[in-house]
C-alpha positions, 0 to 999 in steps of 0.5 A, spaced: 123 407 431 119 404 425 112 400 425 110 395 420 103 393 419 100 387 422 100 383 415 107 385 413 109 382 420 105 376 419 108 375 412 115 376 415 114 371 420 111 366 415 117 367 411 122 366 417 118 360 419 118 357 412 126 358 411 127 355 417 123 349 415 127 349 409 134 349 412 132 343 417 130 339 411 136 341 407 140 339 413 137 332 414 138 331 407 146 332 408 146 328 415 151 323 414 148 315 414 148 312 421 154 309 423 150 302 425 149 301 417 143 301 413 136 299 417 135 291 416 128 288 416 125 285 423 127 278 420 134 280 419 134 282 426 132 276 429 136 272 425 142 276 426 141 275 434 141 267 433 147 267 429 150 271 435 147 266 440 151 261 436 157 264 435 157 266 443 156 258 444 161 256 440 166 261 444 163 258 450 164 251 449 171 251 446 173 254 453 172 246 455 178 244 450 184 243 454 189 243 449 191 250 447 192 248 440 186 244 439 182 250 442 185 255 437 184 251 431 177 250 433 176 257 434 179 259 427 175 254 423 169 256 426 171 264 425 173 262 418 166 259 417 162 265 420 166 270 416 165 266 409 158 267 410 157 274 413 155 277 407 149 272 406 142 276 405 137 271 403 133 269 409 132 262 407 139 261 406 141 264 413 136 260 416 139 254 413 146 256 415 144 257 422 141 250 422 147 247 419 152 250 424 148 248 430 148 241 427 155 241 426 157 244 432 153 239 436 157 234 433 163 237 435 161 238 442 160 231 442 167 230 440 169 235 445 165 231 451 169 225 449 176 228 450 
């Protein structure tokens, strides 16, 4: 059995430790992107919640439409509007679209209540 000196043993441990850190750093760099997409700002996150809330409201309210064709057409029109604007990134534009969508849906809701 061969013994090594304390300084040599310390150098070996440091070398292993350094190599391990390099390994983990390189693994992190090669790690695939998040499956949830890029990280968004807090403001984008909050606006996304408002958009989803409006979408759920539309789906809930359309259940009250008795005629199935009218219900399907209303949902299709709403879905088309949401999909048409899904790639908007500007916060002020998103806020405007949410506001406009709410007012348009309020008008549609008054019409639904009149049916």
